[in-house]
C-alpha positions in Angstrom: 3.9 -12.8 0.6 3.0 -9.3 1.9 -0.5 -8.2 2.5 -0.1 -4.6 1.5 -2.6 -2.2 3.2 -3.4 1.6 2.7 -4.8 3.7 5.5 -7.5 6.1 4.8 -9.7 4.2 2.2 -9.9 1.7 -0.6 -8.0 1.5 -3.9 -8.6 0.2 -7.2 -6.2 -2.6 -8.8 -6.4 -1.6 -12.4 -3.6 -4.0 -13.6 -1.7 -7.0 -12.5 1.8 -7.8 -13.7 1.6 -5.2 -16.5 -1.8 -6.4 -17.9 -4.9 -4.1 -17.5 -7.8 -5.8 -15.9 -11.1 -5.9 -17.7 -12.7 -4.4 -14.5 -11.0 -2.7 -11.7 -11.1 -4.6 -8.3 -11.7 -2.5 -5.3 -9.8 -3.5 -1.9 -8.0 -1.9 0.9 -5.4 -4.8 0.9 -3.6 -6.7 -1.8 -1.6 -9.7 -1.5 1.7 -9.4 -3.1 4.0 -12.4 -3.8 7.6 -12.1 -5.1 7.8 -11.0 -8.5 4.1 -9.8 -8.9 3.2 -6.2 -9.7 0.1 -4.3 -9.2 -1.2 -0.7 -10.6 -3.2 0.9 -8.0 -5.5 4.1 -8.2 -7.0 5.7 -5.3 -9.0 8.9 -4.6 -7.4 11.2 -2.0 -10.4 12.3 0.0 -8.5 14.2 2.6 -7.2 17.8 2.1 -4.1 18.6 0.2 -0.9 17.8 2.2 -2.4 14.6 3.8 -0.6 11.4 4.2 -1.7 8.0 3.5 0.4 5.2 4.9 0.8 2.0 2.8 2.5 -0.9 4.4 2.6 -4.5 4.9 0.3 -5.9 7.5 2.8 -8.5 8.9 4.2 -6.4 12.0 7.7 -8.1 11.8 7.9 -6.7 8.2 7.5 -3.0 9.4 10.8 -3.1 11.3 14.4 -3.0 10.2 16.7 -5.4 12.1 17.4 -4.1 15.6 14.3 -1.8 15.6 11.7 -2.1 18.4 8.0 -2.0 18.0 7.8 1.9 18.6 10.1 2.5 15.4 8.9 2.1 11.8 10.9 0.9 8.8 10.9 -2.1 6.5 7.9 -2.3 4.2 6.1 1.1 4.7 5.8 4.1 2.6 3.9 7.3 2.9 1.8 8.6 0.0 1.4 12.4 0.2 -1.5 14.2 -1.3 0.2 17.0 -3.4 -0.3 20.4 -1.7 
């Protein structure tokens, strides 16, 4: 399981496993199990060029083998709001 979290605000879950939801669900963290998929939508409120980190909340999942707590890797991506 991976509790995936986005910094900078909340998002809406609009579909689970390829199926649209009747109503979007607003969250800032979504629990993702192996084989699951979610379609997320969010409004970028910061100026263009801003970056929103999206990562697993389990610290050990943010590091690749051999990395220390000061280095990032693993389950993290950066969403850049288009310039």
